[in-house]
N, C-alpha and C positions, 0 to 999 in steps of 0.2 A: 429544392427536396425537403424530403418528410422529417423531422421533426421524432426524435427515439425518445424514449422519457425510458431506462432501465434503475428498476431500484435496488436499494440494497435489501442483500441481502435478510430477512431476517433470524431463518434457523442459525445460519450459520456462523451467524456474529452469537449466538448462545452458547451457539461449540467453543469457539474463538473466549467468550468466559466466561468456559466450567473448565476451557485447559489453562490459561491462564489460574483459574481461581486453587486448582490439583497446588501449580507452579507454586504456588503463594507457600499454603500447605508447608507444599513439601523443603522453602528457603525459613519457612519458621522451626521447624520439621528438624536442619541441616544447624539453623542456626542456637536450637537448646537441646536437642541427645542426642546428637552424629554427635558433631564439635565434642563432645566432652568423653565421648568411646568410641571415637579414631585414632588406630593407628599417621592416621596421616596429621600433620600438622593443629594445632583446633584455632589459629587464628585464620585459617587459611577455608578451613571450612566454617567457618562465620567470617566471614565477609563473603565466601563464594554464596552463603545463605541470606547474607545482606547482599548481597546483586542478583539473586534472582529474585526477590522481596521485591526490591526497585522495583524492576524492567519487567519482571511476569504483573506487580502491582496496577502497574501504569496501562500495558497492552490493558489490561484487563476496566480498568475504568474509561480508557479510551473506546472497546468496547462497548459496554452501558452508557455511557455515550453518542453514540450514533446509533448501539439501541433504538432511540428519541429522537435520532433524529426523524426531522421529517421527510430530507430532500431527498430526490432524488439518489441516486449514484454515480447514473453516467449520463448526460445526456447528447447528442448526438443530433446537431444541425448546422444548419447552412456557414455557421461562423467557425465551427470547429467542437471540436469539444469541454465541455464541462465538465471536470469528473472531481467527484467527495466519492471517491471509495477509501482512500486511506489516512494516516497521518501525516503524507508527508504527498499528496494531493495539495495542487495549485488555483486551481479553479479554470477557468482557459484557458484554453489549447488550439492554438488561430489553428486553422488551417494551413495559411499560409507564412509562415512559423515549422512546416513537421513537412522532413526531406524520406523519415522511414519510418516503416511499423512496424515491426519483427515479433514474435516469439520465442521465447525460452521456457523449458523445463525446471523449475529448480524441487526434484521427489519426484513429490506428485502434486504442487501447485506449480500452474501454466503463471509463464509474468506476458504482458503487456509493455514493450520496452516502448517507449513513442521519441525516433527523435531529431531532435531540432535545431534550427540553423545555426542557434544562439543557445545551447543550454544554461551557459553563467544569467541568460538576462533571466531567466529563471531563479536561480540560485540570488539572486540578489537581490528576489523579491520576498524571501521568508529569512526568518533569521535565527537563534537555538534553535529547538529539538531536530525543527522540521528541513533547517541545512543540513541540521550532523546529517539527517536518514535521506538526504536528497544528495548529498554527497557521499554518505556512503555507494548510493546507487548508482554514481555518476559516474566516480572508481571501480568500480565492477562491472555494469556492463555501458558505458560509455556515456550515458546519457540519467539524469535527474529521474525522468522522468515514468511512471511504474505504472501499471493497472493487472492488481492477481488476480485471480480468477478466485478467491475463494470470500467475496465482498458482495459482490451483485447472482444476482438472483435471473442468469441469459445465460446461453448455449457460450462457452466459448469459444466457440469455434465460426458460431455465426455471429459472431462481437465479432472473434480480426478481419475476415470475410464484412460483413460490413466498412469497420474502418476503408481499410481497404482502399473498398468498392471507393469508398465516399472521396478520402484526398486523390483519388483519379478519377473521375469526376473533377472536384475543385481545379485539377492541374490543369481539366481538356476546356474551363468554362473562359469567353472569353471577359477582358475588363478585372480581369479577376488581381 
């Protein structure tokens, strides 16, 4: 099978960084201005501002790191899928581990969910924030592995078809 390399979308990353920056500014505004003028509890507004700054600040920093990432976003080959698309990416997902590939849509974002025979195997390989993100995916979707349409420069419908075709081809191979 031919190796397919799919780059990260630098334009989409720039938009994400811009959005994160706006939310950080909003968080500072909540913290410094709105909290003292609001009819709501100032401590609640300040806490909301701090949470907004931390979350979107981290997202923005991650976006900047990914912007300068020279690696491919996704590599599809005979062995499996090498995922480098998001903060919860795990690297190689072997065809032999994949049981199903499904697409869901959350608002306007399409997400590829990759189901495996042992999802906990992937959770055991990671720790910290990545583990928490993956556990959240596991709780919501039944799998810790996901690829969003916002990270890559490739038609998402074509990606879904390609991955499912490759999975079927792998399953039909003798001596796998």
